[in-house]
BAKOL-653810 format. One record per residue: residue number from 1; x, y, z of N, C-alpha, C, O in turn. Coordinates in steps of 0.1 Angstrom, whole numbers, plus 5000, padded with zeros to 4 digits. Example, Ala and Ser with C-alpha at 12.3 -4.5 7.8 and 13.67 -1.06 7.14 Angstrom:
(1,(5132,4943,5078),(5123,4955,5078),(5132,4967,5078),(5142,4967,5085)) (2,(5128,4978,5071),(5137,4989,5071),(5129,5000,5079),(5134,5011,5080)) 
***
This chain:
(1,(4863,5167,5006),(4865,5158,5017),(4878,5162,5025),(4889,5164,5019)) (2,(4876,5164,5037),(4887,5168,5046),(4896,5156,5049),(4890,5145,5051)) (3,(4909,5158,5049),(4917,5147,5054),(4926,5151,5065),(4926,5163,5068)) (4,(4933,5142,5071),(4941,5145,5082),(4956,5145,5079),(4964,5141,5087)) (5,(4960,5149,5067),(4974,5148,5063),(4983,5156,5071),(4995,5153,5072)) (6,(4978,5167,5077),(4987,5175,5086),(4991,5167,5099),(5000,5171,5105)) (7,(4983,5157,5102),(4987,5149,5114),(4998,5139,5112),(5003,5133,5121)) (8,(5001,5137,5099),(5012,5127,5096),(5025,5135,5095),(5027,5143,5087)) (9,(5034,5131,5103),(5047,5137,5104),(5058,5126,5102),(5055,5114,5103)) (10,(5070,5130,5100),(5082,5121,5098),(5085,5115,5112),(5086,5121,5122)) (11,(5087,5102,5111),(5092,5094,5123),(5106,5089,5119),(5107,5082,5109)) (12,(5116,5093,5127),(5130,5090,5124),(5133,5076,5121),(5140,5073,5111)) (13,(5128,5066,5129),(5132,5052,5126),(5122,5045,5117),(5124,5032,5116)) (14,(5113,5051,5111),(5104,5045,5102),(5108,5050,5088),(5109,5061,5085)) (15,(5112,5040,5079),(5118,5043,5066),(5110,5039,5054),(5110,5046,5044)) (16,(5102,5028,5056),(5095,5022,5044),(5080,5019,5048),(5078,5013,5058)) (17,(5071,5024,5040),(5057,5022,5042),(5053,5013,5030),(5055,5016,5019)) (18,(5047,5001,5034),(5043,4991,5023),(5028,4989,5024),(5022,4988,5034)) (19,(5023,4988,5012),(5008,4986,5010),(5005,4974,5001),(5012,4972,4991)) (20,(4995,4967,5005),(4989,4957,4997),(4981,4965,4987),(4979,4977,4988)) (21,(4975,4959,4976),(4967,4966,4966),(4952,4963,4968),(4945,4972,4971)) (22,(4948,4951,4966),(4934,4947,4966),(4927,4950,4979),(4932,4944,4989)) (23,(4917,4958,4980),(4910,4961,4992),(4918,4968,5002),(4915,4969,5014)) (24,(4930,4974,4998),(4938,4982,5006),(4939,4996,4999),(4936,5006,5005)) (25,(4944,4996,4987),(4945,5009,4979),(4933,5011,4970),(4929,5022,4966)) (26,(4927,4999,4965),(4915,5000,4957),(4905,4990,4961),(4908,4979,4967)) (27,(4892,4992,4959),(4881,4984,4964),(4877,4973,4955),(4865,4971,4952)) (28,(4886,4965,4951),(4883,4953,4943),(4895,4944,4942),(4906,4947,4946)) (29,(4893,4931,4937),(4903,4922,4934),(4906,4924,4919),(4898,4923,4911)) (30,(4919,4927,4916),(4922,4930,4902),(4921,4918,4894),(4919,4919,4881)) (31,(4921,4906,4899),(4920,4894,4891),(4906,4889,4889),(4903,4880,4880)) (32,(4896,4896,4895),(4882,4891,4893),(4872,4902,4890),(4862,4900,4884)) (33,(4874,4914,4895),(4864,4925,4895),(4865,4935,4884),(4856,4943,4881)) (34,(4877,4936,4877),(4879,4945,4866),(4884,4937,4854),(4890,4927,4856)) (35,(4882,4942,4842),(4885,4935,4830),(4895,4944,4821),(4891,4954,4817)) (36,(4907,4939,4819),(4916,4946,4810),(4911,4944,4796),(4903,4935,4793)) (37,(4916,4952,4787),(4926,4963,4789),(4919,4975,4795),(4907,4977,4794)) (38,(4928,4982,4802),(4923,4995,4809),(4928,5006,4800),(4937,5006,4793)) (39,(4920,5017,4802),(4924,5030,4795),(4921,5042,4803),(4912,5042,4812)) (40,(4929,5052,4802),(4927,5064,4809),(4920,5074,4800),(4924,5075,4788)) (41,(4910,5081,4805),(4903,5092,4798),(4902,5103,4807),(4894,5103,4817)) (42,(4910,5114,4805),(4911,5125,4814),(4916,5120,4828),(4928,5115,4828)) (43,(4909,5123,4838),(4914,5119,4852),(4909,5105,4856),(4912,5100,4867)) (44,(4901,5098,4847),(4895,5085,4851),(4901,5074,4843),(4907,5075,4832)) (45,(4900,5062,4849),(4905,5049,4843),(4893,5040,4842),(4884,5039,4851)) (46,(4892,5034,4830),(4880,5025,4827),(4885,5012,4823),(4896,5010,4818)) (47,(4877,5001,4825),(4881,4988,4821),(4875,4985,4807),(4870,4994,4801)) (48,(4877,4973,4802),(4873,4969,4788),(4858,4971,4786),(4854,4973,4775)) (49,(4850,4971,4797),(4836,4973,4795),(4831,4987,4797),(4819,4990,4797)) (50,(4841,4996,4798),(4837,5010,4800),(4833,5013,4815),(4828,5024,4817)) (51,(4836,5004,4824),(4833,5006,4838),(4844,5014,4845),(4856,5011,4843)) (52,(4840,5024,4852),(4850,5033,4859),(4857,5024,4870),(4851,5017,4878)) (53,(4871,5024,4869),(4879,5017,4879),(4882,5027,4890),(4890,5037,4888)) (54,(4878,5024,4902),(4879,5034,4913),(4890,5029,4923),(4894,5017,4923)) (55,(4895,5039,4930),(4904,5036,4941),(4899,5043,4954),(4889,5051,4952)) (56,(4904,5039,4965),(4899,5046,4977),(4903,5061,4977),(4914,5064,4973)) (57,(4894,5070,4980),(4895,5084,4977),(4908,5091,4983),(4913,5100,4977)) (58,(4913,5087,4994),(4924,5093,5001),(4937,5088,4996),(4948,5094,5000)) (59,(4938,5078,4988),(4950,5071,4985),(4960,5080,4978),(4972,5081,4983)) (60,(4957,5087,4967),(4967,5096,4961),(4973,5106,4971),(4985,5108,4971)) (61,(4965,5113,4979),(4970,5122,4989),(4979,5116,4999),(4988,5122,5004)) (62,(4975,5104,5003),(4983,5096,5013),(4997,5094,5007),(5007,5096,5013)) (63,(4997,5088,4995),(5010,5085,4988),(5019,5098,4986),(5031,5098,4989)) (64,(5012,5109,4982),(5019,5121,4980),(5025,5127,4993),(5036,5131,4993)) (65,(5017,5126,5004),(5022,5131,5017),(5033,5123,5022),(5043,5129,5027)) (66,(5032,5110,5021),(5043,5101,5026),(5056,5104,5018),(5067,5105,5024)) (67,(5055,5106,5005),(5067,5108,4997),(5073,5122,5000),(5085,5124,5001)) (68,(5064,5132,5003),(5069,5145,5006),(5076,5146,5019),(5085,5154,5022)) (69,(5073,5136,5028),(5080,5135,5041),(5093,5127,5040),(5101,5126,5050)) (70,(5096,5121,5028),(5109,5114,5026),(5108,5099,5028),(5118,5093,5028)) (71,(5096,5094,5030),(5095,5080,5032),(5096,5072,5018),(5093,5078,5008)) (72,(5101,5060,5019),(5101,5051,5007),(5088,5044,5008),(5082,5041,5019)) (73,(5082,5041,4996),(5069,5035,4995),(5071,5022,4987),(5077,5022,4976)) (74,(5065,5011,4993),(5065,4998,4986),(5051,4992,4984),(5042,4996,4991)) (75,(5050,4983,4974),(5038,4976,4972),(5041,4961,4974),(5051,4956,4969)) (76,(5032,4954,4981),(5034,4940,4983),(5020,4933,4980),(5011,4935,4988)) (77,(5019,4927,4968),(5006,4921,4964),(5008,4907,4960),(5017,4904,4953)) (78,(4998,4898,4964),(4999,4884,4960),(4991,4881,4948),(4988,4869,4945)) (79,(4986,4891,4940),(4977,4889,4929),(4985,4881,4918),(4997,4882,4916)) (80,(4977,4873,4911),(4982,4865,4899),(4982,4874,4887),(4987,4870,4877)) (81,(4975,4885,4888),(4973,4895,4876),(4984,4906,4878),(4980,4917,4879)) (82,(4996,4902,4876),(5007,4912,4879),(5007,4923,4869),(5009,4934,4872)) (83,(5005,4919,4856),(5006,4930,4845),(4994,4940,4847),(4996,4952,4846)) (84,(4982,4935,4851),(4971,4943,4853),(4973,4952,4865),(4969,4964,4864)) (85,(4978,4947,4875),(4981,4955,4887),(4991,4966,4884),(4989,4978,4888)) (86,(5001,4963,4877),(5011,4973,4873),(5006,4983,4864),(5009,4995,4865)) (87,(4997,4979,4855),(4991,4988,4845),(4982,4998,4853),(4982,5010,4849)) (88,(4974,4993,4862),(4966,5003,4870),(4974,5013,4878),(4971,5024,4879)) (89,(4985,5008,4884),(4994,5017,4891),(4999,5028,4882),(5000,5040,4886)) (90,(5002,5024,4870),(5007,5034,4860),(4996,5043,4856),(4998,5056,4856)) (91,(4984,5038,4852),(4973,5046,4848),(4967,5056,4859),(4963,5067,4856)) (92,(4968,5051,4871),(4964,5060,4883),(4975,5070,4885),(4973,5080,4893)) (93,(4987,5069,4879),(4998,5078,4880),(5004,5078,4895),(5008,5088,4900)) (94,(5004,5066,4900),(5009,5064,4914),(5024,5060,4914),(5031,5061,4924)) (95,(5029,5056,4902),(5043,5052,4902),(5053,5063,4905),(5064,5060,4909)) (96,(5049,5075,4904),(5057,5086,4908),(5060,5086,4923),(5070,5092,4927)) (97,(5052,5079,4931),(5054,5079,4945),(5060,5065,4950),(5065,5064,4961)) (98,(5059,5055,4942),(5062,5042,4946),(5077,5038,4942),(5081,5040,4931)) (99,(5084,5034,4952),(5098,5031,4950),(5101,5016,4947),(5110,5013,4940)) (100,(5093,5007,4954),(5096,4993,4952),(5082,4985,4951),(5072,4989,4956)) (101,(5083,4975,4943),(5071,4967,4940),(5075,4952,4941),(5085,4948,4935)) (102,(5067,4944,4948),(5067,4930,4948),(5053,4925,4945),(5045,4925,4954)) (103,(5050,4922,4933),(5036,4919,4928),(5037,4905,4921),(5040,4904,4910)) (104,(5032,4895,4929),(5032,4881,4923),(5026,4872,4934),(5026,4876,4946)) (105,(5020,4861,4930),(5015,4851,4940),(5025,4847,4950),(5037,4845,4946)) (106,(5022,4845,4962),(5031,4840,4972),(5028,4845,4986),(5019,4853,4988)) (107,(5037,4842,4995),(5035,4846,5009),(5041,4860,5011),(5051,4864,5005)) (108,(5034,4868,5019),(5038,4882,5021),(5051,4882,5028),(5058,4893,5028)) (109,(5055,4872,5035),(5069,4872,5041),(5079,4873,5030),(5089,4880,5032)) (110,(5077,4865,5019),(5086,4866,5008),(5086,4880,5002),(5097,4886,4999)) (111,(5075,4886,5000),(5074,4900,4995),(5082,4909,5004),(5090,4917,4998)) (112,(5079,4909,5017),(5086,4919,5026),(5101,4916,5027),(5108,4925,5028)) (113,(5105,4903,5026),(5119,4900,5027),(5126,4906,5015),(5137,4912,5016)) (114,(5120,4905,5003),(5126,4911,4991),(5126,4926,4991),(5135,4932,4987)) (115,(5115,4932,4996),(5114,4946,4997),(5125,4951,5007),(5132,4962,5004)) (116,(5128,4944,5018),(5138,4948,5027),(5152,4947,5021),(5160,4956,5022)) (117,(5154,4936,5013),(5167,4935,5006),(5169,4946,4996),(5179,4952,4994)) (118,(5158,4948,4988),(5158,4958,4977),(5162,4972,4982),(5169,4979,4976)) (119,(5156,4975,4994),(5157,4989,4999),(5168,4990,5009),(5173,5002,5011)) (120,(5173,4979,5014),(5183,4980,5025),(5177,4985,5038),(5185,4989,5047)) (121,(5164,4983,5040),(5157,4988,5052),(5153,4976,5060),(5148,4966,5055)) (122,(5157,4976,5073),(5154,4965,5082),(5139,4963,5085),(5131,4973,5083)) (123,(5135,4951,5088),(5121,4948,5091),(5115,4958,5102),(5103,4962,5101)) (124,(5123,4961,5112),(5118,4969,5123),(5117,4984,5119),(5114,4992,5128)) (125,(5120,4987,5107),(5119,5001,5102),(5108,5002,5091),(5107,5012,5083)) (126,(5099,4992,5090),(5089,4991,5080),(5075,4990,5087),(5074,4984,5098)) (127,(5065,4996,5081),(5051,4994,5085),(5044,4989,5072),(5046,4994,5061)) (128,(5035,4980,5074),(5028,4973,5063),(5013,4974,5066),(5008,4971,5077)) (129,(5005,4977,5055),(4991,4978,5056),(4985,4968,5046),(4988,4968,5034)) (130,(4976,4960,5051),(4970,4949,5043),(4956,4946,5049),(4953,4948,5060)) (131,(4947,4941,5040),(4933,4938,5044),(4931,4923,5049),(4920,4920,5052)) (132,(4941,4915,5048),(4939,4901,5052),(4946,4898,5065),(4958,4900,5068)) (133,(4938,4892,5074),(4944,4888,5088),(4956,4879,5087),(4965,4881,5094)) (134,(4956,4869,5078),(4967,4860,5077),(4980,4867,5074),(4991,4863,5079)) (135,(4979,4878,5066),(4992,4885,5062),(4996,4893,5074),(5009,4895,5076)) (136,(4987,4899,5082),(4991,4906,5094),(4998,4896,5104),(5008,4900,5110)) (137,(4992,4884,5105),(4998,4874,5114),(5012,4870,5110),(5021,4869,5118)) (138,(5014,4869,5096),(5027,4865,5091),(5037,4876,5094),(5049,4872,5097)) (139,(5034,4888,5094),(5043,4899,5097),(5048,4899,5111),(5059,4903,5113)) (140,(5040,4894,5120),(5045,4893,5134),(5057,4884,5135),(5066,4886,5143)) (141,(5057,4874,5126),(5068,4864,5127),(5082,4870,5123),(5092,4866,5126)) (142,(5081,4881,5115),(5094,4888,5110),(5095,4902,5116),(5104,4909,5112)) (143,(5087,4905,5126),(5089,4918,5133),(5086,4930,5125),(5093,4940,5126)) (144,(5076,4929,5116),(5072,4941,5108),(5059,4946,5114),(5049,4938,5116)) (145,(5058,4958,5118),(5046,4964,5123),(5036,4964,5112),(5038,4969,5101)) (146,(5024,4958,5114),(5014,4957,5104),(5000,4961,5109),(4997,4959,5121)) (147,(4993,4967,5100),(4980,4972,5103),(4969,4966,5094),(4971,4966,5082)) (148,(4958,4962,5100),(4947,4956,5092),(4939,4967,5086),(4934,4976,5093)) (149,(4937,4967,5073),(4929,4976,5066),(4915,4970,5065),(4913,4959,5060)) (150,(4905,4978,5070),(4891,4973,5070),(4883,4979,5059),(4889,4983,5049)) (151,(4870,4979,5060),(4861,4983,5050),(4863,4995,5042),(4860,4996,5030)) (152,(4868,5006,5048),(4870,5018,5041),(4883,5020,5033),(4885,5030,5027)) (153,(4891,5009,5033),(4903,5010,5026),(4913,5019,5033),(4911,5023,5045)) (154,(4923,5023,5026),(4934,5032,5032),(4929,5046,5034),(4924,5052,5024)) (155,(4930,5051,5046),(4926,5065,5049),(4937,5071,5058),(4946,5065,5063)) (156,(4937,5085,5059),(4946,5092,5067),(4945,5087,5082),(4954,5086,5089)) (157,(4932,5085,5086),(4930,5081,5100),(4937,5068,5102),(4943,5066,5113)) (158,(4935,5058,5093),(4942,5045,5095),(4957,5047,5095),(4964,5040,5102)) (159,(4962,5055,5086),(4976,5058,5085),(4982,5063,5098),(4992,5059,5103)) (160,(4974,5073,5104),(4978,5078,5117),(4978,5068,5128),(4987,5067,5136)) (161,(4968,5059,5128),(4967,5048,5138),(4979,5039,5136),(4984,5034,5146)) (162,(4983,5036,5124),(4994,5028,5121),(5007,5034,5126),(5015,5027,5132)) (163,(5009,5047,5124),(5020,5054,5129),(5021,5054,5144),(5032,5051,5150)) (164,(5009,5056,5150),(5009,5055,5165),(5013,5041,5170),(5020,5039,5180)) (165,(5008,5031,5163),(5012,5017,5167),(5027,5014,5165),(5033,5008,5173)) (166,(5032,5020,5154),(5047,5018,5152),(5055,5025,5163),(5064,5019,5168)) (167,(5051,5037,5167),(5057,5044,5177),(5057,5037,5190),(5067,5035,5197)) (168,(5045,5031,5194),(5043,5024,5206),(5052,5011,5206),(5058,5008,5216)) (169,(5052,5004,5194),(5060,4992,5193),(5075,4995,5194),(5082,4987,5201)) (170,(5079,5006,5189),(5093,5010,5189),(5097,5013,5203),(5108,5010,5208)) (171,(5088,5020,5211),(5091,5024,5224),(5093,5012,5234),(5100,5013,5243)) (172,(5086,5001,5230),(5087,4989,5239),(5100,4981,5236),(5104,4973,5245)) (173,(5107,4984,5225),(5119,4976,5222),(5131,4983,5227),(5142,4978,5225)) 
***
């Protein structure tokens, strides 16, 4: 599968990239579609029923590319299955790229406010990817550039579109 990682470059005033989890980095709701405990076998992760737990195919390469460019990476998820979400991040071996996590039920404004405080990065230096319209609308209230993730989950194409939107929004301010 070809990806567009070469099209992703460093943007000086963009410091933190934040992702939701469910239907953004992986194609399920962690609280309803997979059953813990999870286990890793080779390169794959399985749930308690032996069902392969998948993520969107470009996600590891996206996280690796962003980290290689010096970006900070955050997670903002409102799941009530906090332990399970954290366990999957560990088993997928994504924690090597993730700097900050806010995983608990609540409003995404709270998540992003805490990520901003944790990182020391201002709202206007953050881009946020999420699959829910309400969360995208909430981010407008706090001046965080946000991108709606649709059916294919997180892809390099969507990341590039998000970067372009961030550049356009920054140019207008």
